KEKE-3310 file (N, C-alpha, C; in steps of 0.2 Angstrom, whole numbers, plus 5000, padded with zeros to 4 digits):
npx = (5863:5863:5850:5851:5861:5853:5843:5850:5855:5843:5838:5848:5848:5836:5837:5848:5841:5831:5839:5846:5835:5831:5840:5852:5862:5870:5884:5879:5870:5876:5887:5880:5875:5886:5889:5878:5866:5858:5850:5846:5853:5857:5845:5839:5848:5848:5835:5833:5842:5835:5823:5827:5833:5822:5814:5822:5822:5808:5806:5814:5808:5796:5801:5805:5817:5834:5842:5854:5861:5864:5877:5889:5901:5917:5920:5930:5937:5947:5951:5938:5937:5948:5945:5933:5936:5944:5935:5925:5931:5934:5921:5917:5926:5925:5911:5904:5898:5903:5892:5884:5893:5893:5881:5882:5892:5884:5875:5883:5892:5907:5915:5911:5915:5929:5930:5926:5936:5946:5942:5943:5957:5962:5957:5964:5976:5976:5974:5986:5996:5992:5997:6007:6008:5997:5987:5990:5986:5972:5969:5969:5960:5950:5934:5931:5922:5910:5902:5891:5880:5871:5877:5889:5886:5874:5862:5845:5839:5828:5828:5840:5835:5824:5832:5839:5828:5823:5834:5833:5821:5826:5836:5828:5821:5832:5839:5829:5829:5842:5842:5832:5839:5849:5845:5841:5831:5841:5833:5828:5828:5837:5848:5851:5853:5863:5862:5865:5860:5861:5873:5884:5893:5887:5888:5901:5907:5905:5891:5884:5871:5872:5880:5875:5862:5857:5845:5829)
npy = (5610:5601:5603:5616:5613:5605:5614:5624:5617:5613:5626:5631:5622:5625:5638:5637:5630:5639:5649:5643:5640:5653:5657:5661:5653:5652:5659:5669:5678:5686:5691:5698:5708:5716:5720:5728:5723:5715:5717:5710:5704:5715:5721:5711:5709:5722:5724:5714:5719:5731:5726:5718:5728:5736:5726:5723:5735:5736:5724:5727:5738:5732:5725:5712:5709:5713:5726:5731:5720:5714:5709:5720:5722:5729:5745:5746:5756:5757:5743:5738:5745:5740:5726:5726:5730:5719:5708:5712:5712:5698:5693:5699:5693:5679:5676:5672:5673:5669:5661:5658:5651:5639:5634:5632:5622:5612:5610:5605:5612:5615:5627:5633:5625:5627:5640:5639:5632:5640:5650:5643:5641:5654:5659:5651:5655:5669:5668:5662:5671:5682:5695:5707:5717:5716:5718:5731:5738:5735:5742:5755:5770:5768:5769:5776:5782:5775:5760:5761:5771:5778:5777:5784:5796:5800:5799:5795:5779:5777:5787:5783:5771:5776:5783:5773:5765:5774:5775:5762:5762:5770:5762:5751:5758:5764:5752:5745:5754:5752:5739:5738:5744:5736:5723:5715:5709:5694:5679:5667:5653:5653:5657:5647:5636:5640:5646:5652:5665:5671:5677:5670:5655:5643:5652:5656:5645:5646:5647:5636:5624:5618:5602:5594:5599:5607:5601:5608)
npz = (5286:5275:5270:5265:5255:5246:5243:5237:5226:5219:5216:5208:5197:5192:5189:5179:5169:5165:5160:5149:5141:5138:5130:5135:5138:5127:5118:5109:5114:5124:5117:5108:5115:5117:5104:5102:5097:5104:5118:5129:5140:5148:5151:5158:5169:5175:5178:5188:5198:5201:5206:5216:5225:5228:5234:5246:5253:5256:5264:5274:5279:5284:5294:5293:5288:5294:5288:5292:5294:5283:5272:5265:5253:5255:5248:5235:5224:5213:5212:5208:5196:5188:5189:5183:5169:5165:5167:5159:5146:5146:5145:5133:5123:5126:5126:5137:5154:5171:5176:5165:5158:5165:5162:5149:5148:5154:5144:5134:5127:5118:5118:5129:5139:5137:5141:5154:5160:5158:5167:5179:5180:5180:5192:5201:5198:5201:5215:5219:5215:5223:5234:5243:5232:5224:5235:5238:5226:5226:5237:5233:5231:5240:5247:5261:5269:5269:5263:5255:5245:5253:5266:5263:5258:5263:5256:5253:5252:5244:5234:5227:5222:5214:5205:5198:5193:5184:5175:5171:5163:5153:5148:5142:5132:5125:5122:5114:5103:5097:5095:5085:5074:5072:5068:5078:5092:5096:5093:5105:5101:5090:5096:5105:5097:5089:5077:5060:5058:5070:5072:5077:5082:5071:5060:5060:5054:5040:5039:5039:5046:5062:5066:5076:5083:5098:5109:5113)
capx = (5868:5860:5844:5854:5864:5848:5839:5854:5855:5837:5837:5853:5846:5830:5840:5851:5836:5828:5845:5847:5829:5830:5846:5858:5868:5874:5888:5876:5866:5881:5891:5875:5875:5892:5888:5872:5861:5853:5850:5842:5857:5857:5838:5837:5852:5846:5828:5834:5845:5830:5818:5830:5834:5815:5812:5826:5819:5802:5807:5817:5803:5791:5804:5806:5825:5838:5846:5861:5865:5866:5884:5891:5908:5921:5920:5937:5935:5952:5950:5932:5938:5952:5942:5927:5938:5946:5930:5921:5935:5933:5914:5916:5930:5923:5904:5901:5900:5904:5886:5881:5897:5891:5875:5884:5895:5879:5872:5887:5895:5914:5918:5909:5920:5936:5929:5925:5942:5950:5940:5946:5964:5963:5955:5969:5982:5976:5975:5993:6000:5990:6002:6007:6007:5990:5984:5991:5982:5966:5967:5968:5953:5945:5929:5932:5916:5905:5902:5885:5879:5867:5882:5894:5884:5868:5857:5840:5839:5823:5831:5844:5831:5821:5836:5840:5822:5822:5839:5831:5817:5830:5839:5823:5820:5838:5840:5824:5831:5848:5840:5828:5843:5855:5843:5839:5835:5842:5828:5831:5830:5843:5854:5852:5855:5869:5861:5869:5857:5862:5879:5890:5892:5887:5890:5909:5910:5902:5884:5880:5868:5876:5879:5870:5859:5855:5838:5825)
capy = (5611:5596:5606:5621:5611:5603:5620:5627:5613:5614:5633:5631:5618:5628:5644:5635:5628:5645:5653:5639:5641:5660:5658:5664:5648:5653:5665:5674:5683:5690:5695:5702:5714:5720:5723:5732:5720:5711:5720:5706:5703:5721:5722:5706:5710:5728:5723:5710:5724:5736:5722:5716:5734:5737:5721:5723:5740:5734:5719:5731:5743:5728:5722:5705:5709:5718:5728:5732:5713:5712:5710:5724:5722:5736:5749:5747:5759:5755:5736:5737:5747:5735:5720:5727:5730:5712:5704:5714:5709:5691:5692:5700:5688:5672:5676:5669:5675:5663:5658:5655:5646:5633:5632:5630:5616:5607:5609:5601:5617:5615:5633:5635:5621:5630:5646:5637:5629:5646:5653:5640:5642:5661:5660:5649:5659:5675:5666:5660:5677:5687:5697:5714:5721:5716:5721:5739:5740:5734:5747:5762:5773:5764:5773:5775:5785:5770:5756:5762:5778:5780:5778:5788:5803:5802:5799:5791:5773:5777:5791:5779:5766:5780:5785:5766:5764:5779:5773:5755:5763:5772:5756:5748:5762:5764:5745:5744:5758:5749:5732:5739:5746:5731:5717:5711:5705:5687:5674:5662:5647:5654:5657:5640:5631:5643:5646:5657:5671:5675:5680:5667:5648:5641:5657:5656:5640:5646:5648:5629:5623:5614:5595:5591:5605:5605:5600:5613)
capz = (5280:5270:5267:5262:5249:5242:5240:5232:5220:5215:5213:5203:5191:5189:5186:5173:5164:5162:5156:5143:5137:5136:5125:5139:5139:5121:5118:5105:5118:5127:5112:5105:5120:5115:5097:5103:5093:5108:5125:5134:5146:5152:5153:5163:5175:5177:5181:5194:5203:5204:5210:5223:5229:5231:5239:5252:5257:5259:5269:5280:5282:5287:5300:5291:5287:5297:5283:5294:5295:5276:5271:5259:5252:5255:5241:5232:5217:5209:5211:5204:5189:5184:5188:5178:5163:5164:5167:5153:5141:5145:5142:5125:5119:5126:5125:5142:5161:5175:5177:5159:5155:5168:5159:5142:5149:5155:5137:5130:5122:5119:5119:5136:5143:5137:5145:5161:5162:5159:5173:5185:5180:5182:5199:5205:5197:5205:5222:5219:5214:5228:5239:5244:5227:5223:5240:5237:5221:5228:5242:5230:5230:5245:5250:5269:5272:5269:5258:5251:5244:5259:5271:5261:5256:5266:5251:5254:5247:5239:5229:5223:5218:5209:5199:5195:5190:5178:5171:5168:5158:5148:5145:5138:5126:5121:5119:5108:5097:5094:5092:5078:5069:5071:5066:5084:5096:5094:5095:5110:5098:5086:5101:5108:5091:5086:5069:5056:5059:5076:5072:5080:5081:5064:5055:5060:5050:5034:5039:5039:5052:5067:5064:5081:5087:5105:5110:5116)
cpx = (5865:5854:5846:5857:5859:5844:5843:5855:5849:5836:5842:5851:5840:5832:5844:5846:5833:5833:5845:5841:5828:5836:5852:5864:5872:5878:5884:5873:5871:5885:5886:5874:5881:5892:5881:5866:5856:5854:5847:5846:5857:5850:5837:5841:5850:5840:5829:5837:5839:5825:5821:5831:5827:5813:5816:5823:5813:5802:5810:5812:5797:5794:5805:5814:5828:5843:5853:5865:5866:5873:5885:5898:5911:5921:5927:5936:5940:5951:5944:5933:5942:5949:5936:5930:5940:5940:5926:5924:5934:5926:5914:5920:5927:5915:5900:5902:5901:5898:5884:5886:5896:5885:5877:5888:5890:5875:5877:5891:5903:5917:5916:5914:5927:5936:5929:5932:5947:5948:5943:5954:5966:5962:5961:5976:5982:5977:5983:5998:5998:5995:6002:6006:6000:5985:5984:5987:5974:5964:5967:5961:5948:5940:5928:5926:5910:5905:5895:5884:5875:5872:5887:5892:5877:5862:5852:5840:5834:5824:5835:5840:5827:5825:5838:5834:5821:5828:5837:5826:5820:5833:5834:5822:5826:5839:5835:5826:5837:5846:5836:5833:5849:5852:5841:5832:5836:5837:5832:5833:5836:5849:5856:5855:5861:5868:5864:5866:5858:5869:5885:5888:5892:5890:5898:5911:5906:5895:5880:5877:5872:5875:5874:5867:5856:5848:5835:5823)
cpy = (5607:5600:5612:5619:5609:5609:5623:5624:5614:5621:5634:5628:5622:5635:5643:5633:5634:5649:5650:5640:5648:5661:5660:5659:5648:5659:5671:5679:5688:5694:5700:5709:5719:5723:5727:5729:5717:5714:5716:5705:5709:5722:5717:5708:5717:5728:5719:5715:5728:5732:5720:5722:5736:5732:5721:5729:5739:5729:5722:5735:5738:5724:5715:5704:5715:5720:5730:5726:5711:5714:5714:5724:5729:5739:5750:5749:5757:5748:5735:5739:5742:5729:5720:5727:5723:5708:5705:5711:5702:5689:5693:5695:5681:5671:5673:5673:5668:5658:5654:5650:5639:5630:5629:5623:5610:5605:5606:5606:5616:5621:5635:5631:5624:5636:5645:5635:5635:5650:5650:5641:5649:5662:5657:5653:5666:5673:5665:5666:5683:5688:5704:5719:5722:5719:5729:5742:5740:5740:5754:5764:5770:5770:5772:5778:5780:5766:5756:5769:5782:5782:5784:5796:5805:5802:5794:5785:5774:5782:5788:5774:5770:5781:5778:5764:5768:5777:5766:5757:5766:5767:5752:5752:5762:5757:5743:5748:5755:5742:5733:5740:5741:5724:5712:5712:5698:5683:5669:5655:5648:5654:5650:5635:5634:5644:5652:5664:5675:5678:5677:5659:5646:5646:5657:5650:5640:5646:5641:5628:5618:5607:5592:5596:5603:5605:5606:5611)
cpz = (5274:5266:5263:5255:5244:5239:5235:5226:5216:5212:5207:5196:5188:5185:5179:5167:5161:5158:5150:5138:5134:5131:5128:5140:5132:5121:5113:5109:5121:5122:5108:5109:5118:5108:5097:5099:5098:5115:5130:5140:5150:5155:5159:5170:5178:5181:5187:5199:5206:5208:5216:5227:5232:5236:5246:5256:5260:5264:5275:5283:5286:5293:5299:5291:5290:5291:5285:5295:5288:5274:5264:5259:5253:5248:5239:5225:5212:5207:5206:5197:5185:5183:5183:5170:5161:5163:5160:5147:5140:5143:5135:5121:5120:5125:5131:5149:5165:5175:5170:5156:5158:5164:5152:5143:5150:5149:5132:5125:5124:5121:5126:5141:5143:5141:5152:5164:5163:5165:5179:5186:5182:5189:5203:5204:5201:5213:5223:5219:5219:5233:5240:5238:5225:5228:5240:5232:5223:5233:5240:5230:5234:5248:5258:5272:5273:5263:5253:5250:5250:5265:5270:5261:5259:5262:5253:5249:5242:5233:5224:5219:5213:5203:5195:5191:5183:5173:5167:5163:5152:5144:5140:5132:5122:5118:5113:5102:5094:5091:5085:5073:5068:5069:5072:5086:5093:5097:5100:5106:5093:5091:5103:5103:5088:5079:5066:5057:5065:5077:5076:5079:5074:5059:5054:5055:5043:5033:5039:5046:5056:5065:5070:5085:5093:5105:5114:5123)
residu = (MET:GLN:GLU:THR:LEU:TRP:SER:ALA:LEU:LEU:VAL:GLY:VAL:ALA:PHE:GLY:PHE:ILE:LEU:GLU:ASN:ALA:GLY:PHE:GLY:SER:PRO:CYS:LYS:LEU:THR:GLY:GLN:PHE:THR:LEU:ARG:ASP:TRP:SER:VAL:LEU:LYS:VAL:MET:PHE:THR:ALA:ILE:VAL:VAL:ALA:ALA:VAL:GLY:LEU:GLN:LEU:LEU:GLY:MET:ALA:GLY:VAL:LEU:ASP:LEU:ASP:ALA:VAL:PHE:VAL:PRO:THR:SER:LEU:MET:MET:ALA:SER:ALA:ILE:GLY:GLY:VAL:LEU:VAL:GLY:ALA:GLY:PHE:ALA:ILE:GLY:GLY:TYR:CYS:PRO:GLY:THR:SER:VAL:VAL:GLY:VAL:ALA:SER:GLY:ARG:LEU:ASP:ALA:LEU:VAL:PHE:PHE:ALA:GLY:LEU:ILE:VAL:GLY:THR:PHE:ALA:PHE:ALA:GLY:LEU:TYR:GLY:PRO:ALA:ILE:GLU:ALA:ILE:MET:ALA:MET:ALA:GLU:VAL:GLU:ALA:GLY:ASP:THR:LEU:GLN:ASP:ALA:TRP:GLY:ILE:SER:PRO:TRP:TRP:ILE:ILE:GLY:ALA:MET:ALA:ALA:ALA:LEU:VAL:GLY:VAL:TYR:TYR:LEU:GLY:ARG:TRP:PHE:GLU:GLN:ARG:HIS:GLY:GLY:PRO:ILE:ASP:ALA:ARG:GLU:ALA:VAL:LEU:GLY:GLU:ALA:GLY:CYS:GLY:CYS:GLY:ALA:GLN:GLY:SER:GLY:GLY:ALA:ALA:PRO:SER:SER:PRO:LEU:PRO:ARG)
# end
């Protein structure tokens, strides 16, 4: 257990360091995605999904990993739809996701601290209100045939990965097209410092440079 905790801590610190230096610890990047100016968030996350999917299949074929032992959450379509809308609204309004808010707090961002506090309050509020009504909503549109496309519809995982890879290429081209027309993407340094040109932070206070810019 102690080794697991230390490895998790080291990986978490490294991941947070990379996020901050890439500008993802700033709300500029995530809000830039919603305004179609900066597609870095979608590109990074989509690429990670495709790479992970390919890696899992190759490890399974090599006999290194038992894919049947990999936990897959129950497919609850209604709960996913409602949760997706609420979480997406939180991302768009707050400019952070749970992970990047922790990075923002570690970097000394006040807005990230407020977002993180709201995340904690919301989590405990949901746990306190959880009951039959919420359970009934979550059970709506449950996919009983299986929790993966392969189980539910008998589709080969490689066809699914191929479709995702093709969609990823489309995201890169479409993202580049929108970025060129909206003055993006947002430079990592601009995002970290919250400079006026990135569309958040200092710009909201009249465009002046921040009084104590965060170190690179």
